N, C-alpha and C positions, 0 to 999 in steps of 0.2 A: 652757692654762684656769689659771685660779687655784686655789690648793689651797685656799682658804677657800670657794671655791664649787663648789656639786655640782649635776648635771643636776637632781636631786629639787626643787631651790630654786625659789621664784617669782621670775619673770622678768617685765621691762616690755617689751610690743611694741607698736608703733603700726602700726595696719592703715588707710590710707585715713585718717589723721586722727584715729581713735578709738583711744585708749590702753587697753590692757586688761592686766591683771595676773594673773599665774598661769601655771600649768603649761599647755604644748599643749592638753591634755585638757581642763582647765577653760575655756580660751578658746574653744575648738572648743563647748563646752556652751553658754558665754555666748553665743556667735554664734548657734547653733541656736535659742536663747530669744528673742533679738531678731529673728531670723528669723520664728520663729511670731507673734511679736508684730505684726511689720509685715503678715505674711499676714491676721491676725485684723482687724486696723485696715484693711486694703485690702477684706476682705471686708463689714465694717461699713459702711465708706463706699459700696460696691457696692450693699448693701440699701437705706441711707439714699436713694441715688439712685433707685433702681428703687421705692421707696414714694413719693418726691417724683413721679415721673413719672406714677406710677398715681393719685395723689391729683389731678394736674392734670388728666389726661385725664377724671376724674370730675366734675370743677367745669366742664370744657369741656362736657361732656355735658349736665349740669344747665343751664348758661345757654344752650345750645341748645334744650333741651326746654321752657323756660319765657321764652325771648325774646319770644314773642309774648303774653304773660299780660296786660300792659296793655292792649295792642290788641283782644284777645279780650275782655278784661272790659269795654272801653267799647263794643263791639259789644252787650253782653247787653241793655241797655234796648231796642235797634234790634229784635232778636228779640222782646221782649216788646210792644214798640208792632205790630209787624206781625202778631203773634198776636191781639192785642187787636182789630185792624181786621179781621182775618179772621173772628173772631167774630161782629163786628157787620155784616159784608158779605151782602148776600142771595146765596143760591145762584143758578147761573147768570150772575151779573155778570161780564163779561168783565174787569173790573178784578180780582175777587176771584180769577180763575183766573191773572191777572200777579202778583198778590202772592203766591199758592201756590207758585208756580214760582220767584219770587225769593228766598221764605224756604227753599225746598228747596235751592236754589244755595248760599246762605250757610251753611245747617246743613252742606251736603256740604264746602265749602270749611272751615269751621270742625272738623269731625270729622276732616280731613285734616291739621290742625294740632294735634290733641290734644284738642279741646273735646268733651266729651259730655254729655248731658242728665240730669240728675235730675228725674225727673218722677213721683212716686209717686202711685200711683191709690188710690182709695178702698179700704180693707181691707189696703192693705200695711203692713208692720210699719213702726214709728216706729224711724227709726234717727237717734240723736243725732249721728252723726258727719258725716251728710250733710243732715238735716233741721233745721228751725228751727220750734219748734212756736211759734204765735201765740197759740191759745186751746184750751180744751177746750169741748167741747160733747156733749150727749146724741145719739148716733148709732145709733138702732136698725138692725140688722143688721149693724153694724160690731163688730168684737172690742174691748173696752177697751184704750188704749193704742195703738192701730192709727191710721193716717192716716184721717181722716174726709173732708177736702177738702184741695185745694192752692191756695194763692193765688198762688202764684209759682214755676215751675221754678227748680232749680238748676242749677249747671253744675260739673264736673270739668275741669282741664285737667291730662293726662298723670297721672290718678288722682289728682290733689291737690285738694282742695275749692279752687274758685274763689268760687263763691257758693253758700250753701244752699237747698235748697227751702224756701219758707214754707208752713208747714201746719198744719191745725187736728188737734188728735188727740180721739178718742172717749174720753169720761169713764168712770172706772171705777163700776160700779153700787153 
């Protein structure tokens, strides 16, 4: 050992291509810090990947839930037409019975795919989230601000409004 150099002095060490300077204790502390940083980085990357996986799973679920939105939306006028035809058909007509059966089957299929009817009755509370007011009228026996009449049923698809119900609202006195 050279007399000018003491064991306490800083030394330069090469470990796996990383040059560190200092006493062995300082080198150990530096390596511990780097190890903790690598662990934190790995944990952050793992959390990011987990969040990305969860986000992708939510997006796939939403796409699945609303994949039929266009088809079911296109069927709504069919429901309206069949209901109008049933309202005009005479009781006891065999054609009416067939239309009722067909409409029930269509509703069952639509409900199995997440479609629900919004058909407020007279006196029901007006819900601006699900109803669209077309006009206001004097309606004896109906509370002011409540639905007085329904022009057209509305529909929800998996709890999201597909079409609002068209209603007439009772006037305030």
